[in-house]
C-alpha positions, 0 to 999 in steps of 0.5 A, a space after each residue: 352436118 345438114 341435109 340437103 336435097 334436091 327436088 324435081 317436077 314434072 311441070 307438065 303433070 302438075 296440075 297447079 294446087 299448091 298443096 307442095 308449097 304449104 307442105 315445104 318446112 323450107 320455103 324451096 317452092 313457089 306458085 309458076 309463073 308459066 302455064 303448062 300444056 294443060 293450061 295449069 300453073 305448076 308449082 316450081 322450084 325458087 330455092 334449090 339451095 335450101 331443099 332439106 330432102 324431107 320428102 314433105 312435097 312429095 307425099 302431099 302431091 295428088 298427082 305424084 309429080 315430084 321426086 326428092 333426092 337426098 343429096 351428100 352435103 
């Protein structure tokens, strides 16, 4: 059984450093195309079905704006 997860990014807290994108082995995230209220381009979830709930994105986030949930497959 494969692990599945769900990533939630708080767009307003994200400063767009993109560390989470580099840390994701499943390539779930990408750079956003719309700025947040602070003018940053936050990361966004583009392939939610690929998330394996590894938590790498959450661990590297300096702004603590990412939540990762493990889902039952």
